[in-house]
C-alpha positions as protocol buffer text, in pm:
chain_id: "A"
residue {
  index: 1
  type: MET
  ca { x: 3207 y: -4777 z: 1112 }
}
residue {
  index: 2
  type: ASN
  ca { x: 3144 y: -5129 z: 1253 }
}
residue {
  index: 3
  type: ALA
  ca { x: 2831 y: -5340 z: 1274 }
}
residue {
  index: 4
  type: VAL
  ca { x: 2763 y: -5509 z: 1606 }
}
residue {
  index: 5
  type: LEU
  ca { x: 2511 y: -5791 z: 1667 }
}
residue {
  index: 6
  type: LYS
  ca { x: 2297 y: -5691 z: 1965 }
}
residue {
  index: 7
  type: ASP
  ca { x: 1986 y: -5878 z: 2081 }
}
residue {
  index: 8
  type: GLY
  ca { x: 1954 y: -6035 z: 1738 }
}
residue {
  index: 9
  type: LEU
  ca { x: 1984 y: -5700 z: 1553 }
}
residue {
  index: 10
  type: TRP
  ca { x: 2275 y: -5555 z: 1364 }
}
residue {
  index: 11
  type: VAL
  ca { x: 2352 y: -5212 z: 1508 }
}
residue {
  index: 12
  type: MET
  ca { x: 2595 y: -4962 z: 1358 }
}
residue {
  index: 13
  type: SER
  ca { x: 2852 y: -4861 z: 1614 }
}
residue {
  index: 14
  type: VAL
  ca { x: 2930 y: -4490 z: 1579 }
}
residue {
  index: 15
  type: THR
  ca { x: 3188 y: -4502 z: 1851 }
}
residue {
  index: 16
  type: ALA
  ca { x: 3380 y: -4755 z: 1646 }
}
residue {
  index: 17
  type: MET
  ca { x: 3406 y: -4522 z: 1342 }
}
residue {
  index: 18
  type: THR
  ca { x: 3745 y: -4484 z: 1182 }
}
residue {
  index: 19
  type: LEU
  ca { x: 3882 y: -4146 z: 1075 }
}
residue {
  index: 20
  type: LYS
  ca { x: 3796 y: -4241 z: 718 }
}
residue {
  index: 21
  type: ASP
  ca { x: 3432 y: -4309 z: 817 }
}
residue {
  index: 22
  type: LYS
  ca { x: 3410 y: -3974 z: 998 }
}
residue {
  index: 23
  type: ALA
  ca { x: 3550 y: -3788 z: 701 }
}
residue {
  index: 24
  type: ARG
  ca { x: 3296 y: -3954 z: 469 }
}
residue {
  index: 25
  type: ILE
  ca { x: 3004 y: -3860 z: 698 }
}
residue {
  index: 26
  type: THR
  ca { x: 3132 y: -3502 z: 735 }
}
residue {
  index: 27
  type: LEU
  ca { x: 3155 y: -3470 z: 357 }
}
residue {
  index: 28
  type: CYS
  ca { x: 2801 y: -3604 z: 307 }
}
residue {
  index: 29
  type: SER
  ca { x: 2666 y: -3362 z: 567 }
}
residue {
  index: 30
  type: ALA
  ca { x: 2838 y: -3071 z: 399 }
}
residue {
  index: 31
  type: VAL
  ca { x: 2698 y: -3166 z: 58 }
}
residue {
  index: 32
  type: ALA
  ca { x: 2346 y: -3200 z: 204 }
}
residue {
  index: 33
  type: ALA
  ca { x: 2371 y: -2859 z: 368 }
}
residue {
  index: 34
  type: LEU
  ca { x: 2490 y: -2705 z: 41 }
}
residue {
  index: 35
  type: LEU
  ca { x: 2200 y: -2857 z: -149 }
}
residue {
  index: 36
  type: VAL
  ca { x: 1950 y: -2716 z: 102 }
}
residue {
  index: 37
  type: PHE
  ca { x: 2113 y: -2374 z: 72 }
}
residue {
  index: 38
  type: MET
  ca { x: 2092 y: -2385 z: -309 }
}
residue {
  index: 39
  type: VAL
  ca { x: 1744 y: -2534 z: -344 }
}
residue {
  index: 40
  type: ALA
  ca { x: 1556 y: -2352 z: -63 }
}
residue {
  index: 41
  type: PRO
  ca { x: 1532 y: -2014 z: -244 }
}
residue {
  index: 42
  type: ALA
  ca { x: 1393 y: -2188 z: -552 }
}
residue {
  index: 43
  type: LEU
  ca { x: 1131 y: -2362 z: -341 }
}
residue {
  index: 44
  type: ALA
  ca { x: 1030 y: -2044 z: -157 }
}
residue {
  index: 45
  type: GLN
  ca { x: 678 y: -1944 z: -256 }
}
residue {
  index: 46
  type: SER
  ca { x: 644 y: -1626 z: -455 }
}
residue {
  index: 47
  type: PHE
  ca { x: 335 y: -1408 z: -488 }
}
residue {
  index: 48
  type: PRO
  ca { x: 211 y: -1161 z: -751 }
}
residue {
  index: 49
  type: PRO
  ca { x: 265 y: -789 z: -709 }
}
residue {
  index: 50
  type: ALA
  ca { x: 0 y: -577 z: -537 }
}
residue {
  index: 51
  type: TYR
  ca { x: -132 y: -439 z: -867 }
}
residue {
  index: 52
  type: PRO
  ca { x: -308 y: -471 z: -1104 }
}
residue {
  index: 53
  type: ARG
  ca { x: -606 y: -622 z: -925 }
}
residue {
  index: 54
  type: PRO
  ca { x: -985 y: -574 z: -908 }
}
residue {
  index: 55
  type: ASN
  ca { x: -1115 y: -255 z: -745 }
}
residue {
  index: 56
  type: ALA
  ca { x: -787 y: -71 z: -810 }
}
residue {
  index: 57
  type: THR
  ca { x: -754 y: 192 z: -1086 }
}
residue {
  index: 58
  type: LYS
  ca { x: -426 y: 356 z: -1180 }
}
residue {
  index: 59
  type: ILE
  ca { x: -463 y: 734 z: -1212 }
}
residue {
  index: 60
  type: ILE
  ca { x: -98 y: 852 z: -1232 }
}
residue {
  index: 61
  type: ASP
  ca { x: 213 y: 677 z: -1366 }
}
residue {
  index: 62
  type: ASN
  ca { x: 540 y: 867 z: -1399 }
}
residue {
  index: 63
  type: ASP
  ca { x: 906 y: 821 z: -1309 }
}
residue {
  index: 64
  type: ARG
  ca { x: 845 y: 896 z: -938 }
}
residue {
  index: 65
  type: ILE
  ca { x: 512 y: 733 z: -849 }
}
residue {
  index: 66
  type: ASN
  ca { x: 219 y: 518 z: -942 }
}
residue {
  index: 67
  type: ALA
  ca { x: -103 y: 653 z: -791 }
}
residue {
  index: 68
  type: LEU
  ca { x: -403 y: 422 z: -763 }
}
residue {
  index: 69
  type: GLU
  ca { x: -760 y: 468 z: -646 }
}
residue {
  index: 70
  type: VAL
  ca { x: -851 y: 157 z: -446 }
}
residue {
  index: 71
  type: TYR
  ca { x: -1168 y: 19 z: -282 }
}
residue {
  index: 72
  type: TRP
  ca { x: -1214 y: -277 z: -44 }
}
residue {
  index: 73
  type: PRO
  ca { x: -1568 y: -416 z: -92 }
}
residue {
  index: 74
  type: LYS
  ca { x: -1697 y: -626 z: 195 }
}
residue {
  index: 75
  type: ASP
  ca { x: -1613 y: -1000 z: 188 }
}
residue {
  index: 76
  type: GLN
  ca { x: -1393 y: -970 z: -121 }
}
residue {
  index: 77
  type: PRO
  ca { x: -1041 y: -1046 z: 4 }
}
residue {
  index: 78
  type: THR
  ca { x: -751 y: -957 z: -219 }
}
residue {
  index: 79
  type: PRO
  ca { x: -515 y: -1236 z: -325 }
}
residue {
  index: 80
  type: LEU
  ca { x: -190 y: -1274 z: -135 }
}
residue {
  index: 81
  type: HIS
  ca { x: 52 y: -1028 z: -290 }
}
residue {
  index: 82
  type: THR
  ca { x: 397 y: -879 z: -237 }
}
residue {
  index: 83
  type: HIS
  ca { x: 464 y: -506 z: -248 }
}
residue {
  index: 84
  type: THR
  ca { x: 762 y: -480 z: -480 }
}
residue {
  index: 85
  type: ILE
  ca { x: 813 y: -109 z: -406 }
}
residue {
  index: 86
  type: ASP
  ca { x: 732 y: 115 z: -110 }
}
residue {
  index: 87
  type: GLN
  ca { x: 368 y: 220 z: -76 }
}
residue {
  index: 88
  type: PHE
  ca { x: 204 y: 515 z: 102 }
}
residue {
  index: 89
  type: SER
  ca { x: -173 y: 534 z: 146 }
}
residue {
  index: 90
  type: ILE
  ca { x: -415 y: 820 z: 216 }
}
residue {
  index: 91
  type: THR
  ca { x: -768 y: 740 z: 335 }
}
residue {
  index: 92
  type: LEU
  ca { x: -1057 y: 912 z: 154 }
}
residue {
  index: 93
  type: ARG
  ca { x: -1329 y: 713 z: 331 }
}
residue {
  index: 94
  type: GLY
  ca { x: -1265 y: 513 z: 644 }
}
residue {
  index: 95
  type: GLY
  ca { x: -1367 y: 156 z: 695 }
}
residue {
  index: 96
  type: LEU
  ca { x: -1303 y: -169 z: 876 }
}
residue {
  index: 97
  type: LEU
  ca { x: -1026 y: -385 z: 730 }
}
residue {
  index: 98
  type: ARG
  ca { x: -832 y: -693 z: 830 }
}
residue {
  index: 99
  type: VAL
  ca { x: -494 y: -806 z: 702 }
}
residue {
  index: 100
  type: GLY
  ca { x: -380 y: -1164 z: 651 }
}
residue {
  index: 101
  type: THR
  ca { x: -30 y: -1310 z: 625 }
}
residue {
  index: 102
  type: ALA
  ca { x: 121 y: -1575 z: 400 }
}
residue {
  index: 103
  type: ASP
  ca { x: 78 y: -1843 z: 668 }
}
residue {
  index: 104
  type: GLY
  ca { x: -301 y: -1816 z: 636 }
}
residue {
  index: 105
  type: LYS
  ca { x: -360 y: -1621 z: 957 }
}
residue {
  index: 106
  type: TRP
  ca { x: -570 y: -1304 z: 983 }
}
residue {
  index: 107
  type: GLY
  ca { x: -492 y: -1014 z: 1214 }
}
residue {
  index: 108
  type: GLU
  ca { x: -747 y: -820 z: 1414 }
}
residue {
  index: 109
  type: ALA
  ca { x: -967 y: -587 z: 1212 }
}
residue {
  index: 110
  type: HIS
  ca { x: -885 y: -217 z: 1239 }
}
residue {
  index: 111
  type: MET
  ca { x: -1076 y: 97 z: 1144 }
}
residue {
  index: 112
  type: SER
  ca { x: -916 y: 367 z: 932 }
}
residue {
  index: 113
  type: GLN
  ca { x: -1024 y: 731 z: 948 }
}
residue {
  index: 114
  type: LEU
  ca { x: -1052 y: 1009 z: 694 }
}
residue {
  index: 115
  type: ALA
  ca { x: -704 y: 1144 z: 605 }
}
residue {
  index: 116
  type: SER
  ca { x: -521 y: 871 z: 796 }
}
residue {
  index: 117
  type: VAL
  ca { x: -195 y: 763 z: 631 }
}
residue {
  index: 118
  type: ASN
  ca { x: 8 y: 444 z: 627 }
}
residue {
  index: 119
  type: PHE
  ca { x: 346 y: 334 z: 487 }
}
residue {
  index: 120
  type: VAL
  ca { x: 409 y: -23 z: 367 }
}
residue {
  index: 121
  type: PRO
  ca { x: 774 y: -103 z: 288 }
}
residue {
  index: 122
  type: ALA
  ca { x: 879 y: -296 z: -20 }
}
residue {
  index: 123
  type: GLY
  ca { x: 894 y: -670 z: 39 }
}
residue {
  index: 124
  type: THR
  ca { x: 576 y: -687 z: 250 }
}
residue {
  index: 125
  type: THR
  ca { x: 356 y: -987 z: 167 }
}
residue {
  index: 126
  type: HIS
  ca { x: -6 y: -993 z: 284 }
}
residue {
  index: 127
  type: ARG
  ca { x: -370 y: -988 z: 178 }
}
residue {
  index: 128
  type: GLU
  ca { x: -655 y: -759 z: 282 }
}
residue {
  index: 129
  type: GLU
  ca { x: -1028 y: -791 z: 330 }
}
residue {
  index: 130
  type: GLY
  ca { x: -1282 y: -512 z: 367 }
}
residue {
  index: 131
  type: MET
  ca { x: -1541 y: -562 z: 640 }
}
residue {
  index: 132
  type: SER
  ca { x: -1755 y: -248 z: 605 }
}
residue {
  index: 133
  type: GLU
  ca { x: -2087 y: -223 z: 422 }
}
residue {
  index: 134
  type: VAL
  ca { x: -1959 y: 94 z: 255 }
}
residue {
  index: 135
  type: PRO
  ca { x: -1615 y: 6 z: 116 }
}
residue {
  index: 136
  type: GLN
  ca { x: -1303 y: 171 z: 248 }
}
residue {
  index: 137
  type: HIS
  ca { x: -1159 y: 406 z: -16 }
}
residue {
  index: 138
  type: LYS
  ca { x: -796 y: 516 z: -47 }
}
residue {
  index: 139
  type: ILE
  ca { x: -539 y: 668 z: -275 }
}
residue {
  index: 140
  type: MET
  ca { x: -231 y: 445 z: -283 }
}
residue {
  index: 141
  type: LEU
  ca { x: 103 y: 590 z: -386 }
}
residue {
  index: 142
  type: GLU
  ca { x: 369 y: 346 z: -502 }
}
residue {
  index: 143
  type: VAL
  ca { x: 693 y: 538 z: -452 }
}
residue {
  index: 144
  type: LYS
  ca { x: 940 y: 424 z: -714 }
}
residue {
  index: 145
  type: PRO
  ca { x: 1308 y: 367 z: -629 }
}
residue {
  index: 146
  type: SER
  ca { x: 1523 y: 679 z: -639 }
}
residue {
  index: 147
  type: PRO
  ca { x: 1875 y: 777 z: -526 }
}
residue {
  index: 148
  type: PRO
  ca { x: 1904 y: 853 z: -152 }
}
residue {
  index: 149
  type: ASN
  ca { x: 1854 y: 1220 z: -72 }
}
residue {
  index: 150
  type: PRO
  ca { x: 1950 y: 1261 z: 296 }
}
residue {
  index: 151
  type: SER
  ca { x: 1969 y: 1640 z: 267 }
}
residue {
  index: 152
  type: ALA
  ca { x: 1602 y: 1664 z: 168 }
}
residue {
  index: 153
  type: HIS
  ca { x: 1424 y: 1812 z: 468 }
}
residue {
  index: 154
  type: GLY
  ca { x: 1116 y: 1943 z: 294 }
}
residue {
  index: 155
  type: THR
  ca { x: 921 y: 2262 z: 355 }
}
residue {
  index: 156
  type: SER
  ca { x: 589 y: 2316 z: 527 }
}
residue {
  index: 157
  type: PRO
  ca { x: 333 y: 2379 z: 251 }
}
residue {
  index: 158
  type: GLY
  ca { x: 179 y: 2667 z: 444 }
}
residue {
  index: 159
  type: GLU
  ca { x: 66 y: 2807 z: 777 }
}
residue {
  index: 160
  type: GLY
  ca { x: -139 y: 2556 z: 973 }
}
residue {
  index: 161
  type: ALA
  ca { x: -5 y: 2248 z: 793 }
}
residue {
  index: 162
  type: VAL
  ca { x: 76 y: 1959 z: 1029 }
}
residue {
  index: 163
  type: LYS
  ca { x: 346 y: 1704 z: 957 }
}
residue {
  index: 164
  type: VAL
  ca { x: 187 y: 1358 z: 995 }
}
residue {
  index: 165
  type: PHE
  ca { x: 462 y: 1129 z: 863 }
}
residue {
  index: 166
  type: GLU
  ca { x: 829 y: 1127 z: 764 }
}
residue {
  index: 167
  type: ASN
  ca { x: 1085 y: 863 z: 674 }
}
residue {
  index: 168
  type: ASP
  ca { x: 1376 y: 835 z: 430 }
}
residue {
  index: 169
  type: ARG
  ca { x: 1138 y: 826 z: 130 }
}
residue {
  index: 170
  type: LEU
  ca { x: 886 y: 1102 z: 191 }
}
residue {
  index: 171
  type: ILE
  ca { x: 728 y: 1366 z: 415 }
}
residue {
  index: 172
  type: ALA
  ca { x: 350 y: 1401 z: 452 }
}
residue {
  index: 173
  type: TRP
  ca { x: 157 y: 1709 z: 566 }
}
residue {
  index: 174
  type: ASP
  ca { x: -210 y: 1748 z: 657 }
}
residue {
  index: 175
  type: MET
  ca { x: -333 y: 2090 z: 543 }
}
residue {
  index: 176
  type: THR
  ca { x: -675 y: 2256 z: 578 }
}
residue {
  index: 177
  type: TRP
  ca { x: -760 y: 2591 z: 417 }
}
residue {
  index: 178
  type: LYS
  ca { x: -954 y: 2814 z: 658 }
}
residue {
  index: 179
  type: PRO
  ca { x: -1211 y: 3085 z: 577 }
}
residue {
  index: 180
  type: GLY
  ca { x: -1062 y: 3432 z: 551 }
}
residue {
  index: 181
  type: ALA
  ca { x: -701 y: 3313 z: 585 }
}
residue {
  index: 182
  type: ARG
  ca { x: -448 y: 3395 z: 315 }
}
residue {
  index: 183
  type: VAL
  ca { x: -190 y: 3117 z: 295 }
}
residue {
  index: 184
  type: LEU
  ca { x: 157 y: 3174 z: 150 }
}
residue {
  index: 185
  type: ARG
  ca { x: 262 y: 2857 z: -29 }
}
residue {
  index: 186
  type: PRO
  ca { x: 644 y: 2856 z: -54 }
}
residue {
  index: 187
  type: ALA
  ca { x: 838 y: 2754 z: -361 }
}
residue {
  index: 188
  type: GLN
  ca { x: 855 y: 2376 z: -397 }
}
residue {
  index: 189
  type: THR
  ca { x: 1198 y: 2228 z: -338 }
}
residue {
  index: 190
  type: LEU
  ca { x: 1081 y: 1866 z: -377 }
}
residue {
  index: 191
  type: ASP
  ca { x: 844 y: 1681 z: -608 }
}
residue {
  index: 192
  type: THR
  ca { x: 501 y: 1664 z: -444 }
}
residue {
  index: 193
  type: VAL
  ca { x: 175 y: 1471 z: -461 }
}
residue {
  index: 194
  type: THR
  ca { x: -138 y: 1644 z: -329 }
}
residue {
  index: 195
  type: VAL
  ca { x: -439 y: 1428 z: -244 }
}
residue {
  index: 196
  type: PHE
  ca { x: -757 y: 1617 z: -158 }
}
residue {
  index: 197
  type: VAL
  ca { x: -961 y: 1442 z: 112 }
}
residue {
  index: 198
  type: ASP
  ca { x: -1226 y: 1717 z: 119 }
}
residue {
  index: 199
  type: GLY
  ca { x: -1318 y: 1952 z: -163 }
}
residue {
  index: 200
  type: GLY
  ca { x: -1357 y: 2324 z: -207 }
}
residue {
  index: 201
  type: THR
  ca { x: -1255 y: 2625 z: -414 }
}
residue {
  index: 202
  type: ILE
  ca { x: -921 y: 2799 z: -362 }
}
residue {
  index: 203
  type: ARG
  ca { x: -815 y: 3130 z: -518 }
}
residue {
  index: 204
  type: VAL
  ca { x: -454 y: 3110 z: -635 }
}
residue {
  index: 205
  type: ALA
  ca { x: -248 y: 3424 z: -698 }
}
residue {
  index: 206
  type: GLY
  ca { x: 107 y: 3389 z: -821 }
}
residue {
  index: 207
  type: GLN
  ca { x: 298 y: 3506 z: -1123 }
}
residue {
  index: 208
  type: SER
  ca { x: -23 y: 3516 z: -1329 }
}
residue {
  index: 209
  type: ALA
  ca { x: -369 y: 3662 z: -1268 }
}
residue {
  index: 210
  type: PRO
  ca { x: -563 y: 3517 z: -971 }
}
residue {
  index: 211
  type: ALA
  ca { x: -772 y: 3213 z: -1055 }
}
residue {
  index: 212
  type: ASP
  ca { x: -1033 y: 3016 z: -861 }
}
residue {
  index: 213
  type: ILE
  ca { x: -966 y: 2642 z: -873 }
}
residue {
  index: 214
  type: THR
  ca { x: -1221 y: 2391 z: -748 }
}
residue {
  index: 215
  type: TRP
  ca { x: -1103 y: 2059 z: -611 }
}
residue {
  index: 216
  type: THR
  ca { x: -1309 y: 1753 z: -522 }
}
residue {
  index: 217
  type: ALA
  ca { x: -1232 y: 1479 z: -271 }
}
residue {
  index: 218
  type: GLY
  ca { x: -1006 y: 1218 z: -424 }
}
residue {
  index: 219
  type: GLU
  ca { x: -841 y: 1444 z: -680 }
}
residue {
  index: 220
  type: THR
  ca { x: -469 y: 1371 z: -688 }
}
residue {
  index: 221
  type: VAL
  ca { x: -211 y: 1604 z: -836 }
}
residue {
  index: 222
  type: TYR
  ca { x: 159 y: 1543 z: -902 }
}
residue {
  index: 223
  type: ALA
  ca { x: 382 y: 1853 z: -923 }
}
residue {
  index: 224
  type: PRO
  ca { x: 757 y: 1844 z: -994 }
}
residue {
  index: 225
  type: HIS
  ca { x: 987 y: 2058 z: -781 }
}
residue {
  index: 226
  type: GLY
  ca { x: 1051 y: 2415 z: -884 }
}
residue {
  index: 227
  type: ALA
  ca { x: 698 y: 2559 z: -865 }
}
residue {
  index: 228
  type: PRO
  ca { x: 720 y: 2925 z: -754 }
}
residue {
  index: 229
  type: ALA
  ca { x: 569 y: 3066 z: -436 }
}
residue {
  index: 230
  type: ARG
  ca { x: 204 y: 3168 z: -449 }
}
residue {
  index: 231
  type: MET
  ca { x: -75 y: 3303 z: -230 }
}
residue {
  index: 232
  type: GLU
  ca { x: -391 y: 3097 z: -173 }
}
residue {
  index: 233
  type: THR
  ca { x: -726 y: 3200 z: -26 }
}
residue {
  index: 234
  type: LEU
  ca { x: -1029 y: 2985 z: 48 }
}
residue {
  index: 235
  type: THR
  ca { x: -1339 y: 3099 z: -139 }
}
residue {
  index: 236
  type: LEU
  ca { x: -1580 y: 2805 z: -100 }
}
residue {
  index: 237
  type: GLY
  ca { x: -1611 y: 2481 z: 95 }
}
residue {
  index: 238
  type: THR
  ca { x: -1372 y: 2318 z: 339 }
}
residue {
  index: 239
  type: PRO
  ca { x: -1079 y: 2192 z: 133 }
}
residue {
  index: 240
  type: ARG
  ca { x: -832 y: 1963 z: 307 }
}
residue {
  index: 241
  type: ALA
  ca { x: -541 y: 1774 z: 156 }
}
residue {
  index: 242
  type: ILE
  ca { x: -255 y: 1542 z: 238 }
}
residue {
  index: 243
  type: ILE
  ca { x: 51 y: 1688 z: 69 }
}
residue {
  index: 244
  type: VAL
  ca { x: 334 y: 1439 z: 16 }
}
residue {
  index: 245
  type: GLU
  ca { x: 689 y: 1556 z: -53 }
}
residue {
  index: 246
  type: LEU
  ca { x: 904 y: 1294 z: -226 }
}
residue {
  index: 247
  type: LYS
  ca { x: 1266 y: 1281 z: -114 }
}
């Protein structure tokens, strides 16, 4: 590389570079690129996991799921957080909510409805802020990692149940018990989580004597696979549940 005097200034002449100069510059560029590649991940900002945090109470913790009861009080944004495992939510009380990203921007507010569901994949980073006077209320299921089970197709939990979501991790059904209807609940082939969004009393008849079981909105029940078939009949109220089969 040569220096040339031009208009009273010394200017480096790239065109006059020797092969040795070019090789030196190429080597420096390669080292700089390698340093960026090695240092960038370390400089990347990390965020805490979604839980624990205020207004979130863990109600189930086993080898398949964490279940949490969560509220979003108005004007109390959550901190930025990263979901380290997949999450599936069931709305118990709708409300207005907005979601912000790591770059400081907020998305448009959206309204959730009773029994609406949502899946958030692991690796998602965001924050949330409730905007309703009465806080939105949900059950959040953190679905823990498990071996792939592509042959798991699930089974409808009973007549009238509507499939509302399915991916490679789970299947979700919306089921309402109707007056006078006897519902045959088939044997469970997959682990399930039942979240009641409306309460009532259901008479259960299976291998033991019939029993009336009363459920309230928000009650969440985990049941491992293998439960036998049973007959269920509504006796009081308008029970409705989101039934999640875990693949």
